[in-house]
C-alpha positions in Angstrom: 18.6 -26.7 7.2 15.7 -25.9 4.9 15.9 -22.3 3.6 13.1 -20.7 1.6 14.0 -18.9 -1.6 14.3 -15.1 -1.3 11.5 -14.6 -3.8 8.9 -16.5 -1.7 9.3 -14.0 1.2 8.9 -11.1 -1.2 5.8 -12.6 -2.8 4.2 -13.2 0.6 5.1 -9.7 1.6 3.6 -8.3 -1.6 0.4 -10.3 -1.0 0.0 -9.1 2.6 0.8 -5.5 1.5 -1.8 -5.7 -1.2 -4.4 -7.2 1.0 -3.8 -4.6 3.7 -4.0 -1.7 1.3 -7.1 -3.0 -0.4 -8.8 -3.7 2.9 -8.0 -0.2 4.0 -9.4 1.2 0.8 -12.4 -1.1 0.6 -11.3 -2.3 -2.9 -10.7 -5.6 -4.6 -7.4 -6.7 -6.0 -6.8 -5.8 -9.7 -7.2 -8.7 -12.0 -4.0 -10.5 -12.7 -1.9 -9.1 -9.9 -2.4 -12.1 -7.6 -1.8 -14.5 -10.4 1.3 -12.7 -11.5 2.7 -12.7 -7.9 1.9 -16.3 -7.5 3.5 -17.3 -10.8 6.6 -15.3 -9.9 6.5 -13.1 -13.0 8.9 -10.2 -12.9 7.6 -6.7 -12.2 4.6 -7.9 -10.2 6.0 -6.6 -6.9 6.8 -3.3 -8.5 3.2 -3.1 -9.9 1.7 -3.9 -6.5 3.8 -1.2 -4.8 3.0 1.4 -7.5 -0.8 0.6 -7.2 -0.6 0.9 -3.4 1.1 4.3 -3.7 -1.5 5.5 -6.3 -4.3 4.5 -3.9 -2.6 6.4 -1.1 -2.4 9.5 -3.3 -6.1 9.1 -4.2 -7.1 8.8 -0.6 -5.1 12.0 0.2 -6.8 13.9 -2.6 -10.2 12.7 -1.5 -9.5 13.9 2.0 -8.4 17.3 0.7 -11.5 17.6 -1.4 -13.8 16.7 1.6 -12.0 19.2 3.8 -12.3 21.9 1.1 -16.1 21.1 0.8 -16.5 21.4 4.6 -14.5 24.7 4.8 -16.4 26.3 1.9 -19.8 25.2 3.4 -20.8 22.8 0.6 -21.3 20.1 3.2 -21.8 20.0 6.9 -21.0 16.3 7.4 -18.0 16.5 9.7 -18.0 12.7 10.2 -17.3 12.1 6.5 -14.5 14.7 6.5 -12.9 13.1 9.5 -13.2 9.5 8.1 -11.6 10.6 4.8 -8.8 12.2 6.8 -8.2 9.1 8.9 -8.2 6.9 5.8 -5.6 9.1 4.2 -3.5 9.2 7.3 -3.6 5.4 7.8 -2.8 4.8 4.2 0.2 7.1 4.4 1.4 5.5 7.6 1.1 2.0 6.0 3.0 3.2 2.9 5.7 4.8 5.1 6.1 1.6 7.1 6.3 -0.5 4.0 9.0 1.8 2.6 10.9 1.5 5.9 10.7 -2.3 5.8 11.9 -2.3 2.1 14.9 -0.1 3.0 15.7 -2.4 6.0 15.5 -5.4 3.7 17.7 -3.8 1.1 20.3 -2.9 3.8 20.2 -6.4 5.2 20.8 -7.9 1.7 23.7 -5.5 1.2 25.3 -6.5 4.5 25.3 -10.2 3.4 28.6 -11.6 2.6 28.9 -13.8 -0.5 
């Protein structure tokens, strides 16, 4: 039976998470993150998760700013307000699901018998 190393699954997951977050935010991957993940350097997964959370927070702050502008009458572009709100909502849902998967993976590892 051919079993892949545990790290390869985490690397693939980190890459897919990064790609999903960046696609959602319309951004490009930070330089060096893909290379660090591919090379298996320690801390790369933590760095990717931290950046994804930071991007989620930025989207939520942008949504709040757009909503405030709309409510104070600075803008009348309701579409822009709704799009910012949906981006923030989707980013939060993605972050929440990633957290849930990480907790599930941790619990599964803890249930393994050595």
